[in-house]
N, C-alpha and C positions, 0 to 999 in steps of 0.2 A: 800274187798271196800264194799260201802255200795251202797241199794237201787240207782240210775240213778231216778232224779224225773222229768220229761219231764217238761222248760224253765215257756215250753203256760201252766201246770198244776201249777208253779207259783206266774201269771199274771203278765210276761214282758208285752204280748199285750196286757189287760184288757183292756177296756176305764180307767181315769185317772190316771196312769201309767208313772212317767216321761217317763220310754220307750216306749213307746208309740203314746204320747205327734207329732206335727208337728211341724218340726222342727225354731226356732226362729225368722229367717226369711225371716216367706214363710207366708204369712195370702192365709187367704177364703176369694173370696169377695162373695157376692150375685148370687145363682144364682151355685158359686160351689159347685157338690156331696161331700164328703164325707166320706167315708163310714170307719165303724169303719170291724174287720175280727176279728171270735172269737180263728181263724191257723193262718200260714207265712204264705199259701198261699194264696191270698183275695178273690179266688173263694168256697175255703171253707164256708162253711155257709153263703153266703149272695143271692145277686141281683145282683156280677156286670155279669155277663153274659148278666144277662137277661137286664139293662143298658145299656149298649153296644149294644145290640140284636137289641134293639127299636129308639136307633140316629142312625143307621146303621152302628155301626163301625163294623172296622177286622179285626181292625193289639192293637197290645200295645206298649206303648214304654220302657222300662225298668229298671229305673236305686233309685242306693242307700243303703245303707247299712246293714249290713252284702250279702252280696251277694249267698254265697252257704247254705244258710235259706231261706230266704223270699224271695227272689226278685226267685232263682232258682226254688225250688214249682214254684212260681207264675208260671215264664217262659218257665213252666214241665203244668200248666196245661192251660192254657189258648193254648200251641200247643197243646194238645187231643182236647180243643169244636173248632181247628180248626182256631184259632185267630193267622195274621202275627204277632209273636209276634220283638220285632228291643231289643235286650240287649247292653245296652253304654258297654263296658267294660272298656272305664275312666269315666262315672259314677254311677260306682257301687265299693263301700270300701268293707271294715271287718276287721276281726283279727282273730290272732293264731290263735291254736287247739291246745293241747297237744304237741307235737314236730314238729307239721305239722304251717308253717309261713303264716302269709294273704299275703302276693302274694301269694305262691305257692297254700296251696287251694282259690285264684284271678282263678289264670291259671285254674288252673282244668277246675273248677267253669266255666274260657268259651269255653274253648276246650271242652266240654262233647255240652253244649248248641250248641258249634258252628258248632255239628259235627253233631249234632240231635232231637234240639225242638228252637232253632233264630239265628238269623242274628246274629250275631256279632259286632256291629262298635263302634268307637267309638262318644262321643257326636258332635266332631263339622260332622263327614259325615250321619250322621239323620242332622240337619240346615240344608246339602249340598240338602239331598233329600229332605226335608219339600220345599224350594225353589223353590225348583223345582219342586215342582206336586201348585204349586202357581203358574204359566208360566201361 
């Protein structure tokens, strides 16, 4: 068996890589904060914590692709920094790895995060939470 090279070393999340681009339907506007991250977790090697704290933000909502990689890592990083973490069970997705299906990985990740690191809820449940705070 050959040497395993971590995907980050192959540039999968490097600025300019197609796999690191914003979703084509997402439009960044003036004033939006775009964060380049050197590793799978959004806090490692970035100013994210400082940015959030300077804006008095104490909770994050996590969505995206690769549930069990970038988003699980970010959820754990946020939790150990005492942020409230909301992880969207139907707002994240992943792909199969080895003999494990995407469904199995998604379910296991959500179970682990829900047990110790985040509140795992649906997008609709999160929308209701946000609406409730705007009353």
